[in-house]
LUMMIKOL-428811 format. One line per field, with one value per residue (C-alpha): residue number from 0; residue in three letters; x negated, y, z. Coordinates in nm, 2 decimals, decimal comma. Layout:
<rs>
resi: NUM ...
resn: Ala ...
x: X ...
y: Y ...
z: Z ...
</rs>
This chain:
<rs>
resi: 0 1 2 3 4 5 6 7 8 9 10 11 12 13 14 15 16 17 18 19 20 21 22 23 24 25 26 27 28 29 30 31 32 33 34 35 36 37 38 39 40 41 42 43 44 45 46 47 48 49 50 51 52 53 54 55 56 57 58 59 60 61 62 63 64 65 66 67 68 69 70 71 72 73 74 75 76 77 78 79 80 81 82 83 84 85 86 87 88 89 90 91 92 93 94 95 96 97 98 99 100 101 102 103 104 105 106 107 108 109 110 111 112 113 114 115 116 117 118 119 120 121 122 123 124 125 126 127 128 129 130 131 132 133 134 135 136 137 138 139 140 141 142 143 144 145 146 147 148 149 150 151 152 153 154 155 156 157 158 159 160 161 162 163 164 165 166 167 168 169 170 171 172 173 174 175 176 177 178 179 180 181 182 183 184 185 186 187 188 189 190 191 192 193 194 195 196 197 198 199 200 201 202 203 204 205 206 207 208 209 210 211 212 213 214 215 216 217 218 219 220 221 222 223 224 225 226 227 228 229 230 231 232 233 234 235 236 237 238 239 240 241 242 243 244 245 246 247 248 249 250 251 252 253 254 255 256 257 258 259 260 261 262 263 264 265 266 267 268 269 270 271 272 273 274 275 276 277 278 279 280 281 282 283 284 285 286 287 288 289 290 291 292 293 294 295 296 297 298 299 300 301 302 303 304 305 306 307 308 309 310 311 312 313 314 315 316 317 318 319 320 321 322 323 324 325 326 327 328 329 330 331 332 333 334 335 336 337 338 339 340 341 342 343 344 345 346 347 348 349 350 351 352 353 354 355 356 357 358 359 360 361 362 363 364 365 366 367 368 369 370 371 372 373 374 375 376 377 378 379 380 381 382 383 384 385 386 387 388 389 390 391 392 393 394 395 396 397 398 399 400 401 402 403 404 405 406 407 408 409 410 411 412 413 414 415 416 417 418 419 420 421 422 423 424 425 426 427 428 429 430 431 432 433 434 435 436 437 438 439 440 441 442 443 444 445 446 447 448 449 450 451 452 453 454 455 456 457 458 459 460 461 462 463 464 465 466 467 468 469 470 471 472 473 474 475 476 477 478 479 480 481 482 483 484 485 486 487 488 489 490 491 492 493 494 495 496 497 498 499 500 501 502 503 504 505 506 507 508 509 510 511 512 513 514 515 516 517 518 519 520 521 522 523 524 525 526 527 528 529 530 531 532 533 534 535 536 537 538 539 540 541 542 543 544 545 546 547 548 549 550 551 552 553 554 555 556 557 558 559 560 561 562 563 564 565 566 567 568 569 570 571 572 573 574 575
resn: Met Lys Arg Leu Thr Lys Leu Tyr Cys Leu Leu Gly Val Ala Leu Met Thr Ala Ala Ser Cys Thr Glu Asp Leu Leu Asp Gln Val Pro Thr Thr Gln Leu Ser Ser Asp Leu Phe Trp Lys Thr Ala Asp Asp Ala Val Phe Ala Val Asn Gly Val Tyr Asp Ala Asn Arg Thr Thr Phe Asp Arg Asp Tyr Tyr Phe Asp Gly Ala Gly Glu Phe Val His Thr Arg Gly Thr Ser Asn Asn Gln Gly Ser Phe Ser Pro Gly Gly Ile Gly Ser Ser Gly Asn Phe Gly Phe Leu Trp Ser Asp Cys Phe Arg Ala Ile Asn Arg Ala Asn Tyr Val Leu Ala Asn Ile Gly Thr Leu Arg Ala Thr Leu Gln Ser Pro Thr Asp Gln Ala Leu Met Asn Arg Leu Thr Gly Glu Val Arg Phe Ile Arg Ala Leu Asn Tyr Phe Arg Leu Ile Asp Leu Trp Gly Asp Val Pro Tyr Phe Thr Lys Arg Leu Asp Gly Asn Ala Glu Ala Tyr Thr Leu Thr Arg Thr Pro Arg Ala Val Val Lys Asp Ser Ile Leu Ala Asp Leu Thr Tyr Ala Ala Ser Val Leu Pro Glu Thr Tyr Thr Gly Asp Asn Gln Gly Arg Ala Ser Gln Arg Ala Ala Leu Ala Phe Ser Gly Lys Val Asn Leu Tyr Trp Ala Cys Trp Met Lys Asn Ala Gly Asn Thr Ala Glu Ala Gln Lys His Tyr Thr Ala Ala Ala Ala Glu Phe Lys Lys Ile Ile Asp Lys Asn Ile Pro Leu Phe Arg Asn Gly Glu Pro Gly Pro Ile Asp Asn Pro Asn Tyr Trp His Leu Phe Gln Tyr Phe Asn Glu Tyr Asp Pro Glu Ile Leu Phe Ser Val Gln Phe Gly Gly Pro Leu Leu Gly Gln Gly Glu Glu Leu Met Arg Asp Phe Gly Thr Arg Asn Thr Gly Asn Ala Gln Cys Trp Val Ala Pro Thr Tyr Arg Leu Ala Asn Arg Tyr Gln Leu Val Ser Thr Gly Asp Phe Ala Pro Pro Leu Val Leu Ser Arg Asn Thr Thr Leu Val Asn Ser Ala Thr Asn Pro Arg Ser Tyr Ile Gly Arg Asp Tyr Arg Met Arg Ala Thr Met Leu Trp Asp Glu Gln Lys Met Val Arg Leu Ser Thr Asp Gly Leu Asn Ala Leu Asp Ser Ile Pro Phe Arg Phe Gly Ser Arg Asp Gly Val Thr Tyr Ile Asn Tyr Asp Gly Ala Pro Ala Gly Tyr Ile Phe Arg Lys Trp Val Arg Gln Thr Gly Gly Ile Gly Arg Ser Asp Gly Pro Gln Asp Ile Tyr Leu Met Arg Leu Pro Asp Val Trp Leu Met Tyr Ala Glu Ala Val Asn Glu Ile Asn Gly Gly Pro Thr Pro Glu Leu Phe Thr Leu Leu Asn Arg Ile Arg Arg Arg Gly Asn Leu Pro Ala Leu Asn Gln Ala Lys Phe Ala Thr Gln Ala Glu Phe Phe Lys Ala Ile Glu Gln Glu Arg Ile Val Glu Leu Val Gly Glu Gly His Arg Phe Phe Asp Ile Arg Arg Trp Lys Lys Ala Glu Glu Ile Trp Pro Met Pro Ala Gly Gln Val Leu Phe Asp Ser Gln Gly Thr Arg Ile Arg Asp Glu Phe Val Asn Ala Asp Leu Arg Ala Tyr Gln Arg Tyr Tyr Ile Phe Gln Ile Pro Thr Asn Glu Ile Glu Val Asn Pro Asn Ile Ile Gln Asn Glu Pro Trp Leu
x: -0,82 -0,46 -0,47 -0,69 -0,62 -0,31 -0,52 -0,70 -0,36 -0,41 -0,78 -0,95 -0,74 -0,78 -1,14 -1,15 -0,98 -1,25 -1,51 -1,39 -1,63 -1,82 -2,04 -2,35 -2,59 -2,50 -2,15 -2,19 -1,92 -1,85 -1,85 -1,46 -1,46 -1,23 -1,26 -1,33 -1,09 -0,83 -0,99 -1,26 -1,07 -1,00 -1,12 -0,86 -1,00 -1,30 -1,19 -0,97 -1,32 -1,47 -1,14 -1,20 -1,57 -1,49 -1,25 -1,53 -1,72 -1,47 -1,53 -1,93 -1,88 -1,50 -1,63 -1,94 -1,83 -1,84 -2,24 -2,22 -2,18 -2,52 -2,66 -2,59 -2,34 -2,01 -1,90 -1,75 -1,50 -1,62 -1,42 -1,36 -1,69 -1,87 -1,88 -2,00 -2,11 -2,40 -2,67 -3,05 -3,20 -2,83 -2,68 -2,90 -2,82 -2,58 -2,31 -2,31 -2,29 -2,45 -2,12 -2,27 -2,52 -2,27 -2,02 -2,32 -2,42 -2,01 -2,01 -2,36 -2,23 -1,92 -2,09 -2,33 -2,08 -1,86 -2,19 -2,26 -1,92 -1,93 -2,23 -2,08 -1,73 -1,91 -2,02 -1,68 -1,55 -1,59 -1,43 -1,69 -1,45 -1,47 -1,84 -1,86 -1,60 -1,85 -2,16 -1,92 -1,83 -2,18 -2,29 -2,00 -2,12 -2,48 -2,40 -2,22 -2,47 -2,74 -2,50 -2,50 -2,86 -2,96 -2,78 -2,93 -3,29 -3,19 -3,07 -3,29 -3,58 -3,69 -3,38 -3,33 -3,29 -3,09 -2,92 -2,78 -2,46 -2,62 -2,59 -2,45 -2,61 -2,98 -3,05 -2,95 -3,13 -3,43 -3,41 -3,70 -3,69 -3,81 -4,03 -3,81 -4,07 -3,91 -3,57 -3,61 -3,71 -3,49 -3,20 -3,34 -3,29 -2,94 -2,86 -3,10 -2,89 -2,58 -2,65 -2,72 -2,42 -2,15 -1,93 -2,01 -1,66 -1,29 -0,96 -0,62 -0,57 -0,98 -1,05 -1,25 -1,47 -1,85 -1,97 -2,29 -2,27 -2,28 -2,55 -2,78 -2,67 -2,75 -3,09 -3,17 -3,11 -3,30 -3,58 -3,54 -3,54 -3,81 -4,03 -3,95 -4,03 -4,35 -4,44 -4,33 -4,58 -4,88 -4,86 -4,87 -4,90 -4,65 -4,39 -4,46 -4,38 -4,05 -3,99 -4,05 -3,84 -3,54 -3,57 -3,52 -3,25 -3,07 -3,15 -2,97 -2,64 -2,70 -2,74 -2,43 -2,32 -2,05 -1,85 -1,74 -1,41 -1,15 -1,52 -1,63 -1,44 -1,39 -1,03 -0,81 -0,94 -0,67 -0,66 -1,00 -1,02 -1,28 -0,98 -0,81 -1,09 -1,06 -0,69 -0,58 -0,47 -0,75 -0,99 -1,05 -1,16 -1,50 -1,68 -1,67 -1,93 -1,80 -1,59 -1,48 -1,12 -0,79 -0,47 -0,14 0,13 0,26 0,01 -0,21 -0,48 -0,48 -0,73 -0,75 -0,92 -0,59 -0,63 -0,99 -0,96 -0,61 -0,43 -0,15 0,05 -0,05 0,13 0,02 -0,32 -0,60 -0,90 -1,18 -1,39 -1,44 -1,68 -1,94 -2,00 -2,36 -2,18 -1,97 -2,31 -2,43 -2,17 -2,31 -2,14 -2,00 -2,12 -2,48 -2,52 -2,72 -2,67 -2,42 -2,55 -2,52 -2,17 -2,17 -1,99 -1,72 -1,38 -1,36 -1,19 -1,22 -1,60 -1,79 -1,93 -1,79 -1,68 -1,34 -1,28 -1,12 -1,26 -1,62 -1,52 -1,41 -1,62 -1,77 -1,83 -1,47 -1,58 -1,55 -1,20 -1,13 -1,34 -1,24 -1,02 -1,11 -0,88 -0,60 -0,61 -0,30 -0,23 0,07 0,26 0,37 0,64 0,47 0,53 0,37 0,70 0,78 0,58 0,71 0,63 0,24 0,17 -0,17 -0,46 -0,58 -0,89 -0,74 -0,41 -0,27 0,11 0,18 0,48 0,31 -0,04 -0,15 -0,23 -0,60 -0,60 -0,94 -1,15 -1,40 -1,60 -1,38 -1,25 -1,07 -1,13 -0,92 -1,09 -0,96 -0,64 -0,33 -0,09 0,18 0,41 0,54 0,24 0,13 -0,21 -0,34 -0,20 -0,29 -0,43 -0,73 -1,05 -1,39 -1,64 -2,00 -2,11 -2,05 -2,19 -2,32 -2,50 -2,70 -2,74 -2,91 -3,14 -3,21 -3,31 -3,52 -3,72 -3,82 -3,91 -4,18 -4,31 -4,41 -4,47 -4,17 -3,85 -3,76 -3,53 -3,33 -3,32 -3,16 -2,93 -2,80 -2,79 -2,63 -2,30 -2,29 -2,27 -1,99 -1,75 -1,79 -1,79 -2,15 -2,40 -2,67 -2,98 -3,27 -3,54 -3,81 -3,69 -3,71 -3,99 -4,20 -4,18 -4,08 -3,84 -3,65 -3,58 -3,45 -3,20 -3,14 -3,06 -2,82 -2,61 -2,63 -2,51 -2,18 -2,13 -2,15 -2,04 -1,78 -1,89 -2,16 -2,43 -2,63 -2,74 -2,94 -3,09 -3,24 -3,34 -3,53 -3,68 -3,81 -3,62 -3,53 -3,79 -3,78 -3,39 -3,41 -3,80 -3,90 -3,86 -3,56 -3,38 -3,06 -2,71 -2,38 -2,15 -1,81 -1,70 -1,64 -1,97 -1,90 -2,12 -2,02 -2,32 -2,71 -2,86 -3,24 -3,26 -3,62 -3,62 -3,89 -4,07 -3,92 -3,56 -3,68 -3,82 -3,48 -3,25 -3,52 -3,46 -3,14 -3,15 -3,09 -2,79 -2,87 -2,65 -2,80 -3,16 -2,97 -2,88 -3,22 -3,56 -3,70 -3,51 -3,80 -3,64 -3,73 -4,01 -3,85 -3,57 -3,80
y: -1,29 -1,25 -1,02 -1,27 -1,58 -1,54 -1,50 -1,80 -1,98 -1,86 -1,88 -2,03 -2,37 -2,34 -2,35 -2,59 -2,84 -2,72 -2,76 -3,08 -3,31 -3,58 -3,84 -3,64 -3,49 -3,11 -3,11 -2,98 -2,75 -2,99 -2,87 -2,89 -2,52 -2,29 -2,19 -1,82 -1,82 -1,85 -1,69 -1,40 -1,14 -0,86 -0,71 -0,89 -1,22 -1,17 -1,05 -1,37 -1,58 -1,40 -1,49 -1,85 -1,82 -1,70 -2,00 -2,25 -2,05 -2,13 -2,47 -2,43 -2,20 -2,30 -2,50 -2,36 -2,40 -2,73 -2,67 -2,53 -2,91 -2,97 -2,71 -2,76 -2,51 -2,67 -3,05 -3,15 -3,42 -3,66 -3,60 -3,89 -3,78 -3,72 -3,33 -3,22 -3,53 -3,54 -3,77 -3,75 -3,67 -3,78 -3,44 -3,40 -3,73 -3,70 -3,86 -3,53 -3,25 -3,40 -3,27 -2,90 -3,01 -3,06 -2,83 -2,51 -2,69 -2,62 -2,27 -2,21 -2,36 -2,18 -1,86 -1,93 -2,02 -1,71 -1,49 -1,58 -1,52 -1,22 -1,10 -1,21 -1,02 -0,69 -0,61 -0,64 -0,37 -0,01 0,17 0,29 0,20 -0,18 -0,17 -0,01 -0,35 -0,56 -0,44 -0,46 -0,84 -0,96 -0,79 -1,00 -1,35 -1,29 -1,22 -1,57 -1,75 -1,67 -1,74 -2,10 -2,09 -1,98 -2,23 -2,49 -2,40 -2,34 -2,70 -2,88 -2,65 -2,72 -2,75 -2,80 -2,41 -2,28 -1,98 -2,10 -2,35 -2,68 -2,84 -3,21 -3,48 -3,48 -3,14 -3,21 -3,54 -3,33 -3,08 -3,13 -2,94 -2,55 -2,45 -2,30 -1,94 -1,93 -2,00 -1,78 -1,46 -1,52 -1,52 -1,23 -1,03 -1,13 -0,97 -0,66 -0,62 -0,69 -0,40 -0,17 -0,17 -0,31 -0,04 0,03 -0,06 -0,13 -0,06 -0,18 -0,50 -0,52 -0,57 -0,91 -0,89 -0,86 -0,49 -0,32 -0,35 -0,74 -0,76 -0,55 -0,78 -1,10 -0,98 -0,87 -1,26 -1,40 -1,19 -1,26 -1,63 -1,68 -1,46 -1,74 -2,04 -1,84 -1,76 -2,16 -2,23 -2,02 -1,75 -1,46 -1,20 -1,34 -1,36 -0,97 -0,90 -1,01 -0,93 -0,56 -0,62 -0,77 -0,48 -0,26 -0,37 -0,42 -0,03 0,09 -0,05 0,07 0,41 0,42 0,41 0,15 0,11 -0,19 -0,31 -0,08 0,13 -0,16 -0,10 -0,44 -0,36 -0,54 -0,76 -1,00 -0,92 -0,86 -0,68 -0,96 -1,18 -0,97 -0,94 -1,31 -1,27 -1,24 -0,90 -0,77 -0,95 -0,63 -0,43 -0,25 -0,46 -0,78 -0,71 -1,05 -1,34 -1,63 -1,57 -1,81 -1,69 -1,80 -1,94 -2,12 -2,08 -2,38 -2,19 -2,20 -2,27 -2,53 -2,26 -2,38 -2,77 -2,75 -2,50 -2,50 -2,79 -3,03 -2,74 -2,49 -2,57 -2,98 -2,88 -3,11 -2,97 -3,10 -2,84 -2,74 -2,55 -2,71 -2,63 -2,51 -2,21 -2,14 -2,07 -1,83 -1,56 -1,33 -1,15 -0,75 -0,68 -0,73 -0,81 -1,11 -1,48 -1,63 -1,91 -2,22 -2,40 -2,72 -3,01 -3,17 -3,29 -3,09 -2,81 -2,56 -2,63 -2,32 -2,24 -2,56 -2,63 -2,70 -2,41 -2,13 -1,89 -1,94 -1,77 -1,43 -1,10 -1,28 -1,13 -1,04 -1,21 -1,54 -1,54 -1,41 -1,75 -2,04 -2,16 -2,38 -2,49 -2,34 -2,07 -2,02 -1,97 -1,92 -2,25 -2,28 -2,52 -2,82 -2,71 -2,37 -2,15 -2,03 -1,90 -2,02 -2,01 -2,01 -2,33 -2,37 -2,58 -2,84 -3,08 -3,45 -3,37 -3,33 -3,41 -3,09 -2,98 -2,91 -2,86 -2,85 -3,15 -3,07 -3,45 -3,58 -3,26 -3,41 -3,18 -2,98 -2,64 -2,56 -2,23 -1,95 -1,72 -1,83 -1,96 -1,74 -1,69 -1,63 -1,84 -1,84 -2,04 -2,42 -2,56 -2,59 -2,29 -2,02 -1,68 -1,61 -1,54 -1,65 -1,41 -1,50 -1,17 -0,90 -0,59 -0,75 -1,00 -0,74 -0,54 -0,86 -0,95 -0,60 -0,63 -0,99 -0,86 -0,50 -0,70 -0,88 -0,63 -0,39 -0,66 -0,52 -0,37 -0,01 0,24 0,16 -0,19 -0,17 0,07 -0,17 -0,45 -0,28 -0,15 -0,52 -0,63 -0,34 -0,52 -0,81 -0,49 -0,60 -0,32 -0,20 -0,44 -0,34 -0,17 -0,29 -0,64 -0,68 -0,44 -0,72 -0,92 -1,29 -1,13 -0,89 -1,16 -1,36 -1,09 -1,11 -1,52 -1,47 -1,26 -1,42 -1,71 -1,51 -1,30 -1,55 -1,87 -2,07 -1,91 -2,15 -1,93 -2,12 -2,42 -2,23 -2,03 -2,28 -2,40 -2,08 -2,05 -2,39 -2,47 -2,84 -2,91 -2,69 -2,75 -3,14 -3,16 -3,51 -3,80 -3,70 -3,48 -3,37 -3,55 -3,38 -3,39 -3,28 -3,03 -3,27 -3,48 -3,74 -3,85 -3,77 -3,86 -3,84 -3,62 -3,68 -3,90 -4,13 -3,96 -3,99 -3,76 -3,87 -3,74 -3,39 -3,38 -3,50 -3,21 -2,93 -3,09 -3,27 -3,57 -3,52 -3,70 -4,07 -4,08 -3,75 -3,93 -4,21 -4,04 -3,84 -3,99 -3,70 -3,52 -3,64 -3,75 -3,51 -3,67 -3,80 -3,94 -4,17
z: -8,39 -8,39 -8,72 -8,90 -8,83 -9,02 -9,29 -9,24 -9,35 -9,70 -9,83 -9,52 -9,53 -9,89 -9,83 -9,56 -9,81 -10,07 -9,81 -9,68 -9,44 -9,65 -9,54 -9,71 -9,60 -9,43 -9,53 -9,85 -10,06 -10,38 -10,68 -10,70 -10,53 -10,61 -10,95 -11,09 -11,33 -11,08 -10,75 -10,69 -10,94 -10,65 -10,36 -10,18 -10,26 -10,10 -9,79 -9,79 -9,85 -9,58 -9,32 -9,44 -9,31 -9,00 -8,96 -9,04 -8,76 -8,50 -8,48 -8,40 -8,07 -7,96 -7,70 -7,55 -7,20 -7,19 -7,22 -6,85 -6,73 -6,82 -6,58 -6,20 -6,13 -6,29 -6,38 -6,68 -6,77 -7,09 -7,39 -7,66 -7,78 -7,45 -7,48 -7,20 -6,99 -6,84 -6,79 -6,76 -7,09 -7,24 -7,30 -7,63 -7,79 -8,11 -7,89 -7,71 -7,91 -8,22 -8,40 -8,36 -8,64 -8,89 -8,79 -8,79 -9,18 -9,26 -9,16 -9,37 -9,64 -9,67 -9,63 -9,89 -10,16 -10,07 -10,05 -10,41 -10,50 -10,38 -10,57 -10,86 -10,81 -10,66 -11,08 -11,17 -10,93 -11,03 -10,72 -10,45 -10,16 -10,29 -10,33 -9,98 -9,86 -10,07 -9,85 -9,53 -9,62 -9,70 -9,36 -9,20 -9,35 -9,33 -8,98 -8,90 -9,14 -8,88 -8,56 -8,70 -8,79 -8,45 -8,28 -8,51 -8,45 -8,06 -8,02 -8,31 -8,38 -8,74 -8,99 -9,31 -9,44 -9,76 -9,87 -10,17 -10,26 -10,27 -10,63 -10,51 -10,34 -10,56 -10,41 -10,00 -10,05 -10,13 -9,81 -9,58 -9,23 -9,23 -8,96 -8,70 -8,73 -9,06 -8,99 -8,69 -8,94 -9,21 -8,92 -8,83 -9,16 -9,17 -8,88 -8,95 -9,28 -9,10 -8,83 -9,14 -9,29 -9,03 -8,86 -8,48 -8,42 -8,57 -8,54 -8,65 -8,82 -8,86 -8,48 -8,43 -8,70 -8,65 -8,59 -8,61 -8,21 -8,22 -8,53 -8,28 -7,96 -8,17 -8,30 -7,96 -7,81 -8,12 -8,02 -7,64 -7,70 -7,95 -7,72 -7,43 -7,64 -7,75 -7,34 -7,28 -7,56 -7,42 -7,72 -7,50 -7,79 -7,98 -7,63 -7,56 -7,95 -7,94 -7,55 -7,73 -8,01 -7,79 -7,53 -7,88 -8,01 -7,69 -7,58 -7,93 -7,75 -7,40 -7,58 -7,68 -7,32 -7,36 -7,04 -6,86 -6,85 -6,62 -6,59 -6,41 -6,07 -5,85 -5,85 -5,55 -5,33 -5,39 -5,77 -5,94 -6,24 -6,34 -6,35 -6,60 -6,84 -6,91 -7,02 -7,39 -7,35 -7,26 -7,54 -7,73 -7,45 -7,59 -7,28 -7,54 -7,79 -8,03 -7,99 -8,13 -8,25 -8,18 -8,26 -8,08 -8,02 -8,33 -8,53 -8,53 -8,43 -8,09 -7,83 -7,55 -7,27 -7,10 -7,12 -7,02 -6,72 -6,59 -6,40 -6,40 -6,26 -6,51 -6,82 -6,75 -6,82 -6,77 -6,55 -6,73 -6,64 -6,25 -6,02 -5,78 -5,41 -5,61 -5,74 -5,41 -5,29 -5,52 -5,43 -5,22 -4,90 -5,01 -4,60 -4,72 -5,07 -4,97 -4,94 -4,72 -4,48 -4,74 -4,73 -4,51 -4,68 -4,46 -4,41 -4,13 -4,22 -3,86 -3,87 -3,90 -4,21 -4,36 -4,72 -4,65 -4,39 -4,58 -4,36 -4,48 -4,77 -4,62 -4,75 -5,04 -5,40 -5,55 -5,89 -5,65 -5,59 -5,98 -6,10 -5,87 -5,58 -5,28 -5,04 -4,94 -5,23 -5,41 -5,82 -5,99 -6,13 -6,48 -6,59 -6,81 -7,12 -7,00 -7,09 -6,76 -6,45 -6,16 -5,75 -5,59 -5,44 -5,29 -5,34 -5,12 -5,23 -5,13 -5,21 -5,54 -5,51 -5,75 -5,54 -5,20 -5,38 -5,71 -5,86 -5,98 -6,19 -6,14 -6,07 -5,84 -5,66 -5,47 -5,67 -6,00 -6,18 -6,17 -6,47 -6,80 -6,67 -6,79 -6,54 -6,77 -6,96 -7,31 -7,42 -7,45 -7,30 -7,61 -7,81 -7,63 -7,85 -7,60 -7,77 -7,63 -7,55 -7,71 -7,62 -7,34 -7,24 -6,92 -7,09 -7,30 -7,03 -6,82 -7,15 -7,18 -6,81 -6,86 -7,17 -6,99 -6,68 -6,91 -7,10 -6,79 -6,49 -6,31 -6,27 -6,36 -6,21 -6,52 -6,49 -6,12 -6,22 -6,51 -6,26 -5,98 -6,24 -6,27 -5,91 -5,85 -5,99 -5,77 -5,47 -5,39 -5,24 -5,44 -5,44 -5,18 -5,45 -5,21 -5,17 -5,54 -5,68 -5,81 -6,18 -5,99 -5,75 -6,02 -6,23 -5,96 -5,95 -6,30 -6,27 -6,01 -6,20 -6,48 -6,31 -6,14 -6,36 -6,72 -6,55 -6,75 -7,10 -7,16 -7,12 -6,83 -7,03 -7,28 -6,99 -6,85 -7,16 -7,29 -6,92 -6,87 -6,58 -6,59 -6,37 -6,10 -6,07 -6,06 -5,97 -6,01 -5,91 -5,67 -5,90 -5,73 -5,64 -5,69 -5,35 -5,35 -5,10 -4,84 -4,87 -5,09 -5,37 -5,74 -5,97 -5,94 -6,17 -6,28 -6,04 -6,08 -6,43 -6,67 -6,86 -7,19 -6,98 -6,96 -7,29 -7,49 -7,26 -7,43 -7,77 -7,96 -8,11 -8,50 -8,62 -8,69 -9,03 -9,19 -9,15 -9,30 -9,60 -9,61 -9,50 -9,56 -9,24 -8,97 -8,60 -8,31 -8,12 -7,77 -7,94 -8,21
</rs>
């Protein structure tokens, strides 16, 4: 959000100071917030305040791709607070992603504070234009509040729910966990309101704000997730109700005939269009329905995608996120539209179908080359400071001198990412302007297909059309309709496209949980062992894990400091 981020520095920073993190419950906005005697006088004041809510929302979703490390296709290295590290049942511990509890409530508190003041300011504004602006800003803030509550109930189930600024610690300490179903209804109410007042799209300086399309898409997503959760709980009627509601919301977007990036064409085999979609100069393409916004360079609001996805040869990045051979095996052949024989994990670079033989990857889905590098694939080098583009050098697992071959640092699995990695100079590794996409059009199409497949007990011609449009960007042939005619088989086609289309965007972990597939992917007691492309063991995954380890994958541990300051907050059962 190059335009909005500049405004964050005005009121956004002031609000961050006023709403600074405390050790108290739910990261409250203290009573020292900006005085209405000094602020909240004009419509512009409200705009600046809403920008501060966007800023708070950024910390919730700026690292979603680390969640991919808790799936089977991506390996992530731990950070200082262990983000993204994966051990049986440990992903949900407060030492991993527990920081999101306070991040979400920080955004919610700021949203509630701003909503209250917009309500007061509205009574002083006479212009119909200002009143319309207040409606739009209210829709934006309720949209952001909904996203944060949705993340909370997804990870923790029942959570404290409130829609006003808390009046000090005494009130905070009385809060209890609100049933997830009640919070879900409130989330949907916020999104419904947002969709009713927000513009369908924006132009100029307002690009990047929450739109009607975004509100509809996330309303559909909340309904779909609830349907999955109810299906897993055996509540078929409730599941079907929400599958139907999800399909209806997604259909409103589909009927707008929004095009895919570059009309969904694959582009040339050596420079696929899919790669360009994940570069900052294309972040306002209509396919992108909502993003977490960043501004850079030199604004102090840059993202770190390059640091996490790039290598030492691209601006001294650290390669903390890397693909595995399992992802490589998911890219289908353009000749048949079906899977190639599984790769053989071997150091033999001439063995047929060896993972270290570059010829093993010929003729695959174009998105593969746009997403990842295997042995002997080249990438442009950037200077250590990221400012200058240099020559191209190849990647070879096991060789990383940084001169002859790419220095991939500690990426252990035999592959590195190309997706999200800039190939142009002028920007440091932690100062990028790339927006992180939370909702793209293919995601909507795939979620719609999932909902309709459930409602109808199988696919419709419309669903094949949507999936084939997504597959077209990989230069894949259309699906064989006879092969995927049943509900179960068509679901496999949906899952396949979600894996290769959305990898590195933080969706797989949440898909596994809502489909309750952990036990299928890592069956007891053997689990899985992750190997690198040469056949060397990297780590065990759910090997000899007990039932509680799987339970902890599906429901997170409430941060213990929250329970310590408020005994009304009861810990989730698998973590007792």
